[in-house]
N, C-alpha and C positions, 0 to 999 in steps of 0.2 A: 504493500500500500504506500510506503514512503516514496517509492520510485514513481508511482502514478501521480501522487500529490506534488512531487518535485517537478515533474514534467508539466503538470497542470499550472503550477505557479510560473514556471518559465514561459509557457505559451501565453498565459493570461497577461503577464506584465509586458511581454513583447507586443501582444495585441493591444494593450493599453497605449503603448508608445505609438503604434501605427494609427489607431483611430484618433488619438489626441492630436497627432500631426495633421491628419486629414481635417479635423475640426478646427484647427487653429492656424492653418497655413495661409489663409486668405489675407494678403498684405493690406487690402483695402479696409478691412474691419479691424479697427484699433481696439475693440472691446472683446475680441475673441477669447483672450486669456481669462477675462472675468466671467464670460459666459461658460467657459470650461469649469471654473470654480463653482458656478451655480449647479452645473450638472453633477459634479463629484459630490457636492454638498447634499443634493437630493438623494442620490444613491446611498451615500454613507449614512444619511439620516434615517433612511428606511431600514438599513441593516442594523443600526443602533437600536431602533424601536423593536426589531425582532429579537435582538440579544437581551433587551431589558424585559420585555413583556412575555416572551416565549422561552428564551434561554435562561432567564432568571439571573442575569449578571447584575451584580451590585453596583450602583452608581449613586453619587451624591455630589453636591456642590463642592464639598471639600476635595473630592478626588479630581473633579474638573479643574479647580483652581490649582491644585498641586501639579497637575500635568500640563497646565496651560502654556508654560514657556516652551516645552517640547512641541506641543501641538502647533503653536504659532511659527516655530522655526520650520517645521515640516510644511505647513500650509503656505507660508511666504515663499519657501524654496520651490514648491510645485507651481505656484502662480508665476514666478519668474521663469521657470522652465517652460511653461505654456506660452508665455510671451516670446521666448526665444525661438519657438518653432516657426515663427514668421520669417526668420532671417537666415536660416541655415538648414542644410539637409539633415534629416533624421539620422542618416548613416554616421554623421559626425556628432550631432547633438547627444545621442543616447550614450555612446562610450564616454564622452566628456562628463556628462551628468553623473554617470555611475562611477566616476573616479573618486567619488566622495569616500569610498572605503579606504583609499590610500591616505586621504587627509586625516581620517580617524587614527590611523597608525602613527602619523606624524604628531598628532596631538598627544597620543600615548607616550611617544618618545620624549616630548617636552615635559610631561607631568610625572610619568612613572620611571623614566630613564630606560636604559637599554636592557635591563634585566628581564622585563616582561615581554620583550619583542624578539622573536626568533629570527635568525639570519635570513631565512627564506622570505619572511614578511618584509624585511628591509629590501631584499632584492626585488620582490614583487612591487613594493611601493615605488622603487626607483623605475621599474618598467612602466608603471602607470604614469608617473610624472614625465618621464621621457616621451612616452607616446602622446600624452596630452599636449605638452609643449611642442612636440614635433608636428602635431596636427595644426597648431596655430602657425607654425613656421611655413608648413606646406601650403596652407590656405593663403597666407600673406604673400608668398612668393610665386604663386601660380599665375601663369600668363592669362590675361583676361580673355583672349581669343580661345584658348584651350578650355577655359572654364565655361564659356558660352557654348562651345561645341558639345561638351559632355553633359551639359544641363538641357540641351535642346530636346532630347528624347523624352525627358520627363515633363517638358513644357513648363518648367519653372525657372525663374531667373533670380539668383541670389548675388547681390553685389558685395564686394569686400567692405566690411564695416566692423568697428569695434564691438558692436552689439552681437554680431554673428557668433563669436566665441565667448564674448564677455558674459552674456546672460547664462549660458550653460555652466561657466566657471563659477558664477555667483550662486547658481543652484547647488553645485557641488559643495561649496563652502558652507552654505546654510544647512544643507542636508547632513553634512559631516558634523556640524555643531549640534544638530538635533539628535543624531545617532549617539554622539558622545554624552550628551546630557541624558538621553533616554536610558542608557546603561546604568546610570547612577540613580535616577529617579525610580526606576523599576525595582531597585533594591528595597523600596518601602511601599510599593504599590502592586496590586494584583494585575497581571498582564491583561486579562480580559476586561477588567474595569478601566484600565488605562486606554485600551483600544477603543472602548465605547466613548470614553471622555474625548478622545481625539476625533472620533466620528461626529460627536455632537458639536464640537468646536468647529469642525469643517461645515456642518449644517448651518451654524450661525454665520460663518464667513460667507457661505452661499447666499444666505438671506440678505446680508449687507450688500453683496454684489448685485443681487436682484433689485434692491431698492435703487442703487446707483444707476445700473444699466437700463432698467425698464421704466422706473418712475421718474428719475431725474434726467437721464440722457434720452429718454423716449425711444430707445432702440427696440427693434422687434426681434422676437425669438421665433424664427421660422423653423418648423419641424424638419424640413429637408436639410437645412444647414446645421441644426442642433443635434440631429440623429447620431452622427459620428461621435460627438462629444459624450453623449450618454452611453454609447457602446464602450468608449474609452473608460468612462467612469465605472461601468459594470465590470469590465475586465480588471481594472485597478483594484476594486474591492474583492473580487473573486480571487485574484492573485494573492492578496494579503491573507485571505482565509486559508488558501492552499499552503501558503508559506508557513503559517502558524502550525497547522496540523502536520505538515511534513516534518517540521523540527521537533514535534512531540515525540517522534520515534528517536530516542536519544542514542540508540545503537548505530544509527546511520546518519547522524547529523552532518558529519563532514562531507559525505557523498551528496546529501541533499543540497547543502549550501553550494557545492561546486557546480551542480547542475543548474540550480536557480540563478547563480551568479552569472551564468553564461547568457542570460536573456537579452543582454544588449547586442550580442552577436546575432541572435535570432531577429532582433529588431533591424539590424543591418540587412539581413536576408529579406525580410518583408519589404523594406524600403527599395531593395533592388528589384523584387518581383512585382510589387503592386504600385509603387510610386515611380518606378523607372529611374531611380537615382543611379547615377554612374559617377564613380570617383576615380582618381588616378591611382596607379600602383603604389605611389608613396603614401597616399591616404590610407590605403588598406594595410600597409606595413605598420603604420602608427596605430591604427585601430586594433590590429592583431596584438601589439605590445600591451595596449590598455586592457584588452579582453583577457589575455593570459594572466596579467597581474591581478585583475579583479577576481578571477577564479581561484588563484593561489591564496589571496587574502581571505576569500570566503571560506576556504578549507581551514585555514588557521583560526579564523574568527569563531568557527564552530567548536 
C-alpha cells in the first residue's frame, strides 16, 4: 500500500503543478494567482469540514493561532509560486520551487552545525544549489532567437525578466522557512489538527481573495477558465493526503519520500507532453542536478 500511496502522491502533486500552470499562465489576467488561492481555499475548506465533522479531528482557536505562522508562510509561498507561473515554463519553475528542501538543510547547518547533517545531504544540497543557479545562468545567457524558436511549438512567449526566476526562488525561500518552522511547531501539536488548522487558514485566505477579486476589483470567475484551477486544487489536497498516509508506513518511509520527491521530474514530463514546452540541453542538465539532489535529500529527511 505504501508504494501505491507514494505513486499517488507523486502523480497528484505533479498534476497539481500542471493544472495550476494551465490556470495561471494567462499573462493578461493579473489576478490569476489570487483566483488560484480562492480555488485551493474552497477545496481545502471542504476537506477540513470533512476531517472535523466526519473524521473527528480536534481543532480549536488555540491550535489555529499556534500554527498560524507556518500556515501563512506556506500560503504566501504558494501565492507567489502561482504568480510566477505567468512568467516562466513549468519545466523550470517546478524544480526551482522544490529546491526548498536544500534550503532547509542549509538552515540546519547554521543552527545545528555539521553534526546532524550527513555528507550525502551536503553533496545533494550542493547539487540542488548548483542546478538552481545554473538554470538562472542558462536562462540569462540564452540567445533570444533560440528561445523564441523552442517556445514556438508551445505557442507561449516568455521574455527574460527578473520575475521569471525570482518568484520561484522566493517561493523556495518561504517554503523552506515554513518547513523549518513546521518541524518545530509539530513537536507540540497533533499533525492532523495542524493540517486542519492550515486548511482553515487557507479557506480564510481564499475568502479574503474572493472579496478583493470579485467584490472590489469586479473580476468575473468564468467556469471555463477557473476549471483548471480547481482541478489543481483537488490534486494538491489529494497529494497531501496520499503523502501523509504513505509516510504512516514507517518501515518504508525512505523509499516513499524518494518516490514522492521525484514529482517535479514528472511535472517536467507533463509540461513536455501537454504544454509542449521545449528546453535546451543545458536546461535539462541543470534540472537533472536539482531533481537528483531533491530525491537524495528526501531519502535522508525520512
